[in-house]
C-alpha positions as CSV (number, residue, x, y, z in Angstrom):
1,M,63.9,-56.8,3.7
2,K,62.4,-56.2,6.7
3,L,58.8,-55.3,8.2
4,E,58.8,-53.8,11.8
5,V,55.5,-52.5,13.3
6,S,55.0,-51.9,17.1
7,L,51.4,-50.9,18.0
8,K,50.4,-48.9,20.9
9,G,46.8,-49.9,21.1
10,T,45.0,-46.5,20.4
11,E,45.4,-47.0,16.6
12,K,42.3,-47.0,14.1
13,V,42.7,-46.7,10.3
14,D,40.4,-46.5,7.7
15,F,39.9,-49.6,5.6
16,W,37.2,-50.1,3.2
17,N,37.1,-54.0,2.8
18,N,34.2,-54.8,0.4
19,V,36.2,-57.8,-1.3
20,D,33.0,-59.7,-1.7
21,F,30.7,-57.4,-3.1
22,C,31.2,-58.4,-6.7
23,V,32.9,-61.3,-8.9
24,G,33.3,-61.3,-12.8
25,T,32.3,-64.3,-15.0
26,G,32.4,-65.0,-18.8
27,R,29.3,-64.7,-20.8
28,M,26.0,-65.4,-19.2
29,G,25.1,-68.6,-21.6
30,L,28.3,-70.4,-20.1
31,A,26.1,-70.8,-16.6
32,L,24.2,-73.5,-18.5
33,T,27.3,-75.7,-18.3
34,E,28.3,-78.2,-15.4
35,E,31.9,-77.3,-15.0
36,Y,30.9,-73.6,-14.8
37,L,28.5,-74.2,-11.8
38,K,31.0,-76.7,-10.3
39,E,33.3,-73.7,-10.2
40,L,31.1,-71.2,-9.2
41,S,29.7,-73.6,-6.0
42,F,32.9,-73.9,-5.0
43,V,33.8,-70.2,-4.8
44,Q,30.7,-69.6,-3.0
45,D,31.4,-72.1,-0.5
46,I,34.7,-70.8,0.6
47,I,34.3,-66.8,-0.4
48,G,30.5,-66.4,-1.1
49,F,30.3,-63.3,-3.3
50,K,27.2,-61.5,-3.2
51,H,27.0,-60.4,-7.0
52,I,28.0,-61.6,-10.2
53,R,28.8,-59.7,-13.8
54,G,29.2,-60.9,-17.3
55,H,29.0,-60.1,-20.6
56,G,26.4,-61.5,-23.0
57,L,22.7,-61.2,-21.5
58,F,21.1,-60.1,-24.9
59,T,23.6,-62.1,-27.1
60,D,21.8,-64.8,-29.4
61,D,22.8,-67.8,-27.3
62,M,20.9,-66.6,-24.2
63,A,17.6,-66.5,-27.0
64,I,15.7,-63.6,-25.3
65,Y,15.1,-61.3,-28.4
66,Q,13.1,-63.6,-30.9
67,K,12.0,-61.9,-34.1
68,R,10.1,-64.0,-36.5
69,R,9.0,-63.2,-40.2
70,N,5.8,-65.1,-41.9
71,W,7.1,-65.8,-45.5
72,F,3.4,-65.6,-46.7
73,T,2.5,-62.4,-45.2
74,K,5.7,-60.6,-44.6
75,E,4.4,-59.6,-41.1
76,E,7.0,-59.6,-38.3
77,T,6.4,-60.5,-34.7
78,I,8.6,-59.8,-31.9
79,E,8.7,-61.9,-28.7
80,Y,10.8,-62.5,-25.9
81,N,12.2,-65.8,-24.7
82,F,13.3,-66.2,-21.2
83,T,13.9,-69.9,-20.5
84,Y,17.6,-69.7,-20.6
85,L,17.8,-66.6,-18.5
86,D,15.5,-68.1,-15.8
87,R,17.9,-71.4,-15.7
88,V,20.7,-68.8,-15.3
89,M,19.1,-66.8,-12.5
90,D,17.9,-69.7,-10.6
91,A,21.1,-71.4,-10.7
92,Y,23.0,-68.2,-9.5
93,L,20.2,-67.9,-6.3
94,E,21.0,-71.5,-5.6
95,R,24.2,-70.4,-4.8
96,K,23.4,-67.3,-3.0
97,I,24.7,-65.2,-5.7
98,V,22.7,-62.3,-7.5
99,P,23.5,-60.5,-10.8
100,F,25.1,-57.1,-11.2
101,L,23.6,-56.8,-14.6
102,E,25.4,-55.5,-17.8
103,L,23.1,-54.5,-20.5
104,G,24.6,-56.0,-24.0
105,F,25.5,-57.0,-26.5
106,M,23.2,-56.6,-29.3
107,P,20.9,-59.1,-30.4
108,K,21.8,-59.9,-34.2
109,E,18.2,-58.9,-35.4
110,M,18.2,-55.8,-33.6
111,A,21.7,-54.5,-34.4
112,S,22.8,-51.9,-37.1
113,G,25.6,-53.3,-38.5
114,D,27.8,-56.6,-38.2
115,N,30.6,-55.6,-36.4
116,T,31.3,-58.2,-33.5
117,I,33.9,-59.3,-30.9
118,F,35.0,-62.7,-29.3
119,Y,35.0,-66.0,-30.4
120,W,31.3,-65.9,-29.7
121,K,30.5,-63.1,-31.7
122,G,28.9,-60.6,-29.4
123,N,27.2,-57.7,-31.7
124,T,28.8,-54.3,-30.9
125,T,26.6,-52.1,-32.6
126,P,23.8,-49.4,-31.7
127,P,20.2,-50.8,-32.2
128,K,18.6,-50.0,-35.5
129,D,15.4,-48.9,-33.3
130,Y,16.1,-47.5,-30.1
131,K,12.4,-48.2,-28.8
132,D,13.1,-51.9,-29.9
133,W,16.1,-52.1,-27.7
134,T,14.4,-50.3,-24.7
135,D,11.2,-52.5,-25.3
136,M,13.4,-55.8,-24.6
137,V,15.4,-54.1,-21.6
138,T,12.2,-53.2,-20.0
139,A,10.4,-56.6,-20.6
140,T,13.5,-58.6,-19.0
141,L,13.6,-56.5,-16.0
142,A,9.7,-56.9,-15.6
143,H,10.1,-60.6,-15.9
144,L,12.8,-60.6,-13.1
145,V,10.7,-58.8,-10.8
146,K,8.0,-61.0,-11.5
147,R,9.8,-64.2,-10.9
148,Y,12.3,-63.3,-8.2
149,G,10.3,-60.4,-6.7
150,E,11.4,-56.9,-5.1
151,Q,15.1,-57.8,-4.6
152,V,15.6,-57.2,-8.3
153,Y,15.2,-53.5,-7.5
154,S,18.7,-53.8,-5.8
155,W,20.8,-55.5,-8.5
156,P,22.7,-53.0,-10.0
157,I,22.2,-52.6,-13.6
158,E,25.5,-51.1,-15.9
159,V,24.8,-50.1,-19.5
160,W,27.0,-51.5,-21.8
161,N,30.9,-52.5,-21.6
162,E,33.8,-50.5,-22.4
163,P,32.2,-48.2,-24.8
164,N,35.4,-46.3,-25.0
165,L,36.9,-49.2,-27.1
166,P,36.0,-49.5,-30.8
167,G,36.2,-53.7,-30.3
168,F,33.3,-53.0,-27.9
169,W,31.4,-50.1,-29.2
170,K,31.3,-49.3,-33.1
171,D,33.6,-46.8,-33.9
172,A,33.9,-46.1,-29.9
173,N,31.6,-43.6,-30.8
174,M,30.7,-41.2,-27.7
175,E,27.8,-39.4,-28.9
176,E,26.1,-42.7,-29.6
177,Y,26.9,-44.3,-26.3
178,F,25.4,-41.5,-24.4
179,R,22.2,-41.8,-26.6
180,L,22.1,-45.5,-25.6
181,F,22.7,-44.6,-21.9
182,K,20.0,-41.7,-22.1
183,E,17.4,-43.9,-23.7
184,T,18.0,-47.1,-21.4
185,F,18.1,-45.3,-18.4
186,L,15.0,-43.2,-18.9
187,A,13.0,-46.4,-20.0
188,I,14.3,-48.1,-16.9
189,K,13.5,-45.2,-14.5
190,K,10.0,-45.1,-16.2
191,L,9.4,-48.7,-15.7
192,D,10.4,-48.4,-12.0
193,S,12.3,-45.5,-10.6
194,R,13.7,-48.1,-7.8
195,F,15.7,-49.7,-10.2
196,R,19.8,-48.7,-9.9
197,V,21.4,-47.7,-13.3
198,G,24.9,-46.8,-13.8
199,G,28.0,-46.4,-16.1
200,P,30.0,-45.5,-18.2
201,A,31.3,-48.9,-17.9
202,I,34.7,-47.6,-19.3
203,C,38.5,-49.2,-19.3
204,G,41.7,-47.2,-18.9
205,V,41.7,-45.5,-22.4
206,R,41.1,-41.8,-22.6
207,D,39.1,-42.7,-19.1
208,K,39.3,-39.1,-17.9
209,E,37.9,-37.8,-21.1
210,W,35.1,-40.1,-21.2
211,M,34.1,-39.9,-17.4
212,K,34.1,-36.0,-17.6
213,A,32.3,-36.1,-20.9
214,F,29.7,-38.7,-19.3
215,F,29.1,-36.6,-16.3
216,D,28.6,-33.5,-18.3
217,F,26.4,-35.0,-20.3
218,C,24.4,-36.5,-17.5
219,K,24.4,-33.0,-15.7
220,K,23.0,-31.4,-18.8
221,E,20.0,-33.9,-19.2
222,K,19.7,-34.1,-15.8
223,L,20.1,-37.9,-15.5
224,K,20.4,-38.8,-11.7
225,V,22.5,-41.9,-12.3
226,D,22.9,-44.0,-9.3
227,F,26.5,-44.9,-9.6
228,A,29.5,-44.6,-11.9
229,T,31.7,-47.6,-13.1
230,R,35.0,-48.1,-14.9
231,H,37.8,-50.9,-15.1
232,H,40.9,-51.5,-13.8
233,Y,44.0,-53.4,-15.1
234,T,47.9,-53.0,-14.2
235,T,49.8,-54.5,-16.9
236,E,51.7,-52.7,-19.5
237,M,51.1,-53.8,-23.4
238,P,51.2,-57.5,-24.5
239,K,53.8,-59.6,-26.3
240,Y,52.3,-62.6,-28.0
241,D,53.9,-66.4,-28.4
242,G,51.9,-69.1,-29.3
243,H,48.7,-69.4,-27.6
244,Y,50.0,-67.1,-24.8
245,T,50.4,-63.2,-24.0
246,Y,53.2,-62.1,-22.0
247,Q,52.8,-58.4,-20.2
248,Q,55.2,-56.6,-17.4
249,L,53.2,-55.7,-14.3
250,S,52.9,-51.8,-13.8
251,D,54.0,-49.8,-10.7
252,P,50.8,-50.2,-8.6
253,E,51.0,-46.4,-7.5
254,V,50.4,-45.4,-11.3
255,G,47.0,-47.2,-11.2
256,F,45.8,-46.1,-7.6
257,E,46.7,-42.5,-9.0
258,N,44.3,-43.3,-12.2
259,L,41.5,-44.4,-10.2
260,Q,41.8,-41.4,-7.9
261,G,41.4,-39.5,-11.0
262,S,38.2,-40.8,-11.9
263,R,37.0,-40.2,-8.5
264,D,38.2,-36.2,-8.5
265,I,36.2,-36.2,-11.6
266,I,33.3,-37.1,-10.2
267,D,33.8,-35.5,-7.0
268,S,34.1,-32.1,-9.0
269,Y,30.0,-32.1,-9.5
270,K,27.9,-31.1,-6.8
271,E,24.9,-33.5,-8.2
272,F,27.3,-36.2,-8.0
273,K,29.8,-35.6,-5.4
274,G,30.4,-38.9,-3.3
275,L,28.6,-41.2,-5.7
276,E,29.7,-44.6,-5.6
277,M,32.2,-45.6,-8.0
278,H,32.2,-49.5,-9.0
279,L,35.4,-51.3,-10.5
280,T,32.9,-53.6,-12.3
281,E,36.2,-55.5,-14.1
282,F,39.8,-55.5,-12.3
283,N,42.6,-57.8,-12.6
284,T,46.3,-57.8,-13.4
285,S,46.3,-58.5,-17.1
286,Y,43.4,-57.7,-19.4
287,T,44.1,-60.9,-21.7
288,P,42.7,-64.3,-20.8
289,T,45.8,-66.3,-22.1
290,N,48.3,-64.8,-19.6
291,P,50.4,-67.3,-17.5
292,L,50.6,-64.6,-14.5
293,H,47.4,-65.3,-13.7
294,D,47.9,-68.7,-12.4
295,T,50.9,-67.7,-10.6
296,N,51.9,-66.6,-6.7
297,E,53.1,-63.3,-8.2
298,N,49.7,-62.6,-9.1
299,A,48.2,-63.5,-5.7
300,A,51.0,-61.2,-3.8
301,Y,50.4,-58.3,-6.1
302,L,46.8,-58.3,-5.6
303,A,46.9,-58.3,-2.2
304,Y,48.2,-55.0,-2.1
305,Q,45.5,-54.0,-4.5
306,L,42.9,-55.4,-2.4
307,E,44.2,-53.3,0.6
308,R,43.9,-49.9,-1.5
309,L,41.1,-50.3,-4.1
310,G,38.5,-49.6,-1.3
311,E,40.0,-46.0,-1.0
312,T,38.3,-44.7,-4.2
313,S,36.3,-47.3,-5.1
314,Y,32.9,-48.9,-3.4
315,S,33.2,-52.2,-5.1
316,Y,35.8,-54.2,-7.2
317,S,34.8,-56.9,-9.2
318,Y,37.7,-59.5,-9.8
319,W,37.6,-60.8,-13.6
320,T,36.7,-63.8,-13.2
321,F,35.8,-66.3,-10.5
322,G,36.5,-69.3,-12.8
323,D,38.2,-70.4,-15.9
324,V,35.0,-71.4,-17.8
325,F,35.4,-68.5,-20.4
326,E,35.8,-68.4,-24.0
327,E,36.7,-64.9,-25.2
328,N,39.6,-66.5,-27.3
329,G,38.0,-69.9,-27.7
330,V,38.1,-72.8,-25.8
331,P,41.4,-73.0,-23.8
332,F,43.9,-75.4,-25.0
333,S,45.2,-77.0,-21.4
334,L,44.6,-76.8,-17.7
335,F,46.8,-74.1,-16.4
336,H,46.7,-71.6,-19.6
337,G,46.9,-68.0,-18.2
338,G,43.1,-68.1,-17.7
339,F,41.4,-64.8,-15.8
340,G,39.7,-67.4,-13.3
341,L,40.6,-67.7,-9.5
342,V,39.7,-71.4,-10.1
343,A,41.0,-73.7,-12.8
344,H,39.1,-76.8,-14.2
345,G,38.4,-79.4,-11.5
346,C,38.0,-76.9,-9.1
347,I,41.8,-76.3,-8.6
348,P,42.4,-73.3,-6.6
349,K,44.9,-70.8,-7.9
350,P,47.3,-68.9,-5.5
351,T,45.2,-65.7,-6.3
352,F,42.0,-67.5,-4.8
353,W,43.3,-67.7,-1.3
354,T,44.3,-63.9,-1.4
355,F,40.3,-63.4,-1.9
356,A,39.8,-65.7,0.5
357,F,42.0,-64.5,3.0
358,Y,40.3,-61.0,2.8
359,K,36.9,-62.3,3.0
360,R,37.6,-63.6,6.3
361,L,39.1,-60.4,7.4
362,Q,36.1,-58.9,6.2
363,D,33.9,-61.2,8.5
364,H,36.2,-61.2,11.4
365,A,37.2,-57.4,11.9
366,T,35.8,-55.0,14.6
367,E,38.7,-52.3,13.2
368,C,41.5,-51.8,11.5
369,V,44.6,-51.2,13.1
370,Y,47.3,-51.4,10.5
371,K,47.7,-50.9,6.8
372,G,51.1,-50.8,5.0
373,K,52.4,-52.0,1.7
374,N,53.0,-55.2,3.2
375,A,50.4,-56.2,5.9
376,V,46.8,-55.2,6.9
377,V,45.9,-56.1,10.4
378,V,42.6,-55.9,12.4
379,K,41.3,-56.6,15.9
380,N,39.0,-59.4,15.8
381,A,35.9,-59.8,18.5
382,N,37.9,-62.5,20.3
383,G,40.3,-60.1,22.0
384,G,43.0,-61.2,19.1
385,Y,44.2,-59.9,16.1
386,E,44.1,-61.0,12.1
387,G,46.2,-59.9,9.2
388,I,47.4,-60.6,5.9
389,L,51.2,-60.4,5.1
390,W,52.4,-60.4,1.3
391,N,55.6,-60.0,-0.5
392,M,55.8,-58.7,-4.0
393,S,59.7,-58.8,-4.3
394,D,60.8,-61.5,-6.9
395,A,64.0,-62.7,-4.9
396,E,64.0,-61.0,-1.1
397,S,62.2,-62.9,1.7
398,L,60.1,-60.2,3.8
399,V,60.9,-60.6,7.7
400,A,57.7,-59.1,9.4
401,T,57.9,-58.6,13.2
402,L,54.5,-57.5,14.4
403,K,54.6,-56.0,18.3
404,L,50.9,-56.1,19.2
405,P,49.3,-54.9,22.6
406,A,47.9,-57.9,24.5
407,E,45.7,-58.4,27.7
408,A,45.7,-62.4,28.1
409,K,49.3,-64.1,29.0
410,E,49.5,-66.3,26.1
411,Y,48.2,-66.6,22.5
412,T,47.6,-69.2,19.8
413,L,49.0,-68.2,16.4
414,I,47.8,-69.7,13.2
415,S,49.6,-69.1,9.7
416,E,48.4,-70.1,6.5
417,V,51.1,-70.0,4.1
418,V,50.5,-69.4,0.2
419,D,54.0,-68.9,-1.8
420,E,55.8,-70.9,-4.4
421,V,57.0,-73.4,-2.1
422,T,54.1,-74.3,-0.3
423,C,51.0,-73.8,-2.4
424,N,51.8,-73.9,-6.0
425,P,49.5,-75.9,-8.2
426,R,50.6,-74.9,-11.6
427,K,54.4,-75.9,-10.5
428,A,53.0,-79.5,-9.5
429,W,51.2,-79.5,-13.1
430,H,54.7,-78.3,-14.9
431,D,56.4,-81.0,-12.6
432,I,54.2,-83.9,-13.9
433,G,54.6,-82.9,-17.6
434,E,52.2,-80.4,-18.2
435,P,49.3,-82.4,-19.5
436,K,46.8,-80.4,-21.6
437,N,44.0,-82.5,-20.7
438,P,44.8,-84.3,-17.4
439,S,43.0,-87.3,-15.9
440,K,40.9,-87.5,-13.1
441,E,43.7,-88.7,-10.9
442,Q,46.3,-86.2,-12.0
443,I,43.4,-83.5,-11.4
444,E,43.6,-84.6,-7.8
445,L,47.0,-84.8,-7.3
446,I,47.5,-81.0,-8.5
447,R,44.6,-80.1,-6.1
448,K,46.8,-81.6,-3.3
449,F,49.4,-78.9,-4.0
450,A,46.8,-76.0,-4.3
451,Y,45.9,-75.2,-0.5
452,P,47.5,-73.4,2.0
453,F,50.4,-74.7,4.5
454,C,49.4,-74.4,8.3
455,E,51.4,-73.5,11.2
456,S,50.6,-73.2,14.8
457,D,52.5,-71.9,17.8
458,I,52.0,-70.2,21.1
459,V,53.0,-66.9,21.9
460,K,53.4,-65.5,25.4
461,K,53.1,-61.8,26.4
462,S,56.1,-59.8,27.4
463,R,56.8,-57.7,30.2
464,G,55.9,-54.9,28.1
465,G,52.4,-56.1,27.4
466,K,52.8,-57.1,23.9
467,I,53.0,-60.5,22.1
468,A,55.3,-60.7,18.8
469,V,54.0,-62.0,15.7
470,E,57.2,-63.0,13.5
471,E,56.7,-64.2,10.0
472,A,59.1,-64.7,7.1
473,V,57.2,-64.2,3.8
474,R,59.1,-66.0,0.8
475,P,59.1,-64.1,-2.5
476,H,55.7,-64.0,-3.9
477,G,54.4,-65.2,-0.6
478,V,50.8,-64.0,1.1
479,I,50.1,-65.2,4.9
480,Y,47.0,-64.9,6.8
481,F,47.6,-65.3,10.7
482,S,45.4,-65.2,13.4
483,V,46.4,-64.5,16.9
484,N,44.0,-65.4,19.7
485,P,43.9,-65.8,23.5
486,R,44.7,-69.4,24.6
487,E,42.4,-71.0,26.8
488,F,44.1,-74.2,28.2
489,E,42.1,-77.0,29.2
490,G,43.7,-80.4,29.3
491,D,42.6,-83.8,30.5
492,R,43.9,-85.5,33.9
493,G,46.7,-87.6,33.2
494,F,47.7,-86.4,29.6
495,D,50.9,-85.0,29.4
496,Y,51.9,-83.8,25.6
497,E,55.8,-84.7,26.5
498,R,55.5,-87.7,28.7
499,R,57.1,-91.0,27.0
500,E,57.0,-93.3,29.9
């Protein structure tokens, strides 16, 4: 399999790379644990996401909603407790990340029913009293503004999570969700119109029907939503075996067409044309026990996703940054198919480097000069080029030759290789016997296999005024390369090749 690209020097390609805008997390209460914060610090030090989004802001473990009854007078008192919220938010801001606030789930005392989801029993029913709900929402936002200042007005606010699924919203009742959205939206805007509020936070089930109905409703009710949200997963139906879930990857083009459908619906309304669409969750599999998440295959597949998602969406939040995650309960072993970019012990998975590479591309790019199904290439401020190559094939290597216009006589080529041979911590874990609870020494050993393999070379300008970047990308491989003008200094008397 070959990729041959020869650029003239006049190319300029549209490329919206907003890879660092947001990342997902498990429920908010997990941010009170040590391992969670270690993993988040690790991710932030290397990638540095701007926002973080997860479930459970109002679930009982966060203890915000407090309803007390006096057993003698039968009088009820409602209070709000922000102790844990402040600890979580302080921890986030210390790590230079702020929330993309998801409003949910329902506090038990406020809920109209006992429908719950997940190991930690998030209540998914409407409130018994909508004013009770909106009072809590606005009190929470007012507290955040008081504590953290006007920056809070820029924190996006999403109403609920996947209401088009009966597991997340009782009976997937569209009319009831629209009521929740309207009551919440109006209450927040009454508190301060600077808050940014959006929805409908749907996944890919009846998504066209829901997206159209949502914007029909917003148009009818004159709700000037600030952005739209939906989710994006790219695997077929699951098969279960023991603690694990297995799914086939879907054709990526089908997913891109689905996202374009949402984009087209939004743009069909003159009131909402061009409105930001945020993918507040995306990944390959939507189950937290799919071994695919831990693989190089996942890394290569998502490299193509990250190249294309900006064509329809303002942002795309990977679900999730780390493996401290308990929807199905506490994980049984180190590599358990968790969503995270990082495994326990701050072991980066191959997909972590896909995101780190795109973040580096975002930071260094002056303009994009090439985009394709296996590569993206940008110019940088040094007068050189940087890019990412990937190979989604199961069996065949990709031989890539990039001929790039050059001005300097020679360039330094640096390549960072992530594939099943060079950067595969799950294989190392397998080879030492798949210990469910590895020792500190074993974690340190596995971590050594979790970093890219680096290579360097010198490439010279040809008579035709170009340099050639040649890379062989193994199956399921991802390579980051940079090629920059080489300035040779040297030192008097030093000869690299001299032996006597």
